[in-house]
C-alpha positions in Angstrom: 78.2 118.1 83.4 78.5 118.6 87.1 81.1 121.1 88.3 82.8 121.1 91.7 83.1 124.9 91.8 79.4 125.3 91.2 78.7 122.7 93.9 81.0 124.6 96.3 79.2 127.8 95.5 75.8 126.2 96.2 77.1 124.7 99.4 78.4 128.0 100.7 75.3 129.9 99.6 73.2 127.7 102.0 75.8 126.9 104.6 77.8 129.4 106.7 78.8 127.3 109.7 82.5 126.4 109.6 81.9 123.1 111.2 79.2 122.1 108.6 81.5 123.2 105.8 84.3 121.1 107.1 82.0 118.2 107.6 81.0 118.4 103.9 84.7 118.5 103.0 85.4 115.6 105.2 82.7 113.5 103.7 83.9 114.6 100.3 87.4 113.4 101.1 86.2 110.0 102.3 83.8 109.4 99.4 86.4 110.5 96.9 88.9 108.1 98.4 86.4 105.2 98.0 85.6 106.4 94.4 89.3 106.0 93.6 89.4 102.6 95.3 86.3 101.4 93.5 87.3 102.8 90.1 84.4 105.3 90.0 84.2 109.0 89.1 85.9 110.8 91.9 84.5 114.1 90.6 80.9 113.0 90.5 81.0 111.1 93.8 82.8 114.1 95.4 80.1 116.5 94.3 77.4 114.3 95.8 79.3 114.1 99.1 79.9 117.9 99.1 76.2 118.6 98.6 74.7 115.8 100.7 73.8 118.2 103.5 73.9 121.7 101.9 70.3 122.4 103.0 70.8 121.2 106.6 71.8 124.5 108.2 68.7 126.3 106.7 66.3 123.4 107.1 67.5 121.0 109.7 64.2 119.2 110.4 63.5 115.7 109.1 60.5 117.2 107.3 62.8 119.4 105.2 66.3 118.0 105.0 67.4 116.6 102.5 64.1 117.1 100.6 64.4 120.9 100.2 68.0 120.5 99.0 66.9 117.9 96.4 64.2 120.2 95.1 66.9 122.9 94.6 69.3 120.4 92.9 66.5 119.2 90.6 65.7 122.8 89.6 69.4 123.3 88.8 69.4 120.3 86.5 71.4 117.8 88.6 70.8 114.2 87.5 68.3 112.1 89.4 70.9 109.7 90.7 72.4 112.6 92.6 69.2 113.3 94.4 68.6 109.6 95.0 72.0 109.2 96.6 71.4 112.3 98.8 67.9 111.1 99.8 69.2 107.6 100.6 71.7 109.0 103.2 68.7 110.0 105.4 67.2 106.8 106.9 63.8 108.5 107.3 63.5 109.4 103.6 62.3 105.9 102.8 64.8 105.8 99.9 66.8 102.5 100.2 70.5 102.5 99.7 71.1 100.3 96.6 74.1 101.7 94.6 77.7 101.6 95.7 77.6 105.4 95.8 74.6 105.4 98.1 76.1 102.9 100.5 79.4 104.8 100.4 77.9 108.2 101.1 75.9 106.8 104.1 79.0 104.9 105.4 81.2 108.0 105.2 78.8 110.6 106.5 78.7 109.7 110.2 82.2 108.1 110.1 83.8 111.3 108.8 82.2 113.3 111.6 83.2 110.7 114.2 86.8 110.6 112.9 87.0 114.4 113.0 85.8 114.4 116.7 88.2 111.7 117.6 91.1 113.7 116.0 90.2 116.9 117.8 90.3 115.3 121.3 93.8 114.0 120.8 96.7 115.9 122.5 97.9 116.7 119.0 94.4 117.7 117.7 95.5 115.9 114.5 94.2 113.2 112.2 97.8 112.5 111.2 98.5 110.4 114.3 95.0 108.9 114.7 94.7 105.2 114.4 91.6 103.0 113.9 92.0 101.4 117.4 91.7 104.9 118.9 88.4 105.5 117.0 87.1 102.1 118.1 88.0 102.9 121.7 86.0 106.2 121.4 83.1 104.3 119.9 82.9 102.3 123.2 82.7 105.5 125.2 78.9 106.3 125.1 79.5 109.9 126.4 81.8 110.7 123.4 80.0 112.2 120.5 76.8 110.8 122.0 74.6 111.8 119.1 76.4 109.4 116.8 74.7 106.0 116.6 77.4 103.4 116.9 75.3 100.9 115.1 75.2 103.2 112.1 79.0 103.4 112.1 79.1 99.6 112.1 76.3 99.1 109.5 78.1 101.6 107.2 81.2 99.3 107.2 78.9 96.3 106.7 77.1 97.9 103.7 80.5 98.4 102.1 81.4 94.8 102.8 84.4 95.8 105.0 85.5 95.1 108.6 84.9 98.1 110.8 88.6 98.7 111.5 89.3 98.7 107.8 86.6 101.2 107.0 87.8 103.4 109.8 91.4 103.1 108.5 90.3 104.0 105.0 88.4 107.1 106.1 91.3 108.2 108.2 93.7 107.8 105.3 91.4 109.6 102.9 90.8 112.5 105.3 94.6 112.8 106.0 95.1 113.7 102.4 93.1 116.9 103.1 94.2 117.5 106.8 94.9 121.2 106.2 91.6 122.0 104.5 89.8 120.1 107.2 91.6 121.8 110.0 92.9 118.5 111.3 96.7 118.9 111.0 96.8 120.1 114.6 100.2 120.4 116.2 101.8 117.9 113.8 
């Protein structure tokens, strides 16, 4: 059985950056929300989301991440579907996204980071008053969060079979549930 406390301990053993920890928590919030929506195991999907980048701070190169992390997870007895989902979130891993979990993890990874960035530049610095239209407007600004590939954000929604604004709205709602933990309550 997978255990969230053990997953959190593993994440914090390899990751000390507050922003990377909050990113993992944001992706977890989004993926768990979709798990509820799809009638899947929120606990299992959440653990995959929490651990998807636990090795990134230590081994950020594409030669290592997420491969090193998957080796560690395998040694710890995590099921193969966990490693497959984590590998599939890295386009360069050559592991195609096939399952609903794999598509959801990929769709939520970049979007959770982009939604966080869009929240933090608001006057309120809050996700609580963020709307999908504001995120879409930020997507059009090439200077904003320039490392994020806009096509990846759009393709993530497509892989989930959702219009972009609906996917953004879902991620916002799911992350709002954990605004305090994510540091996104801001002035509201």
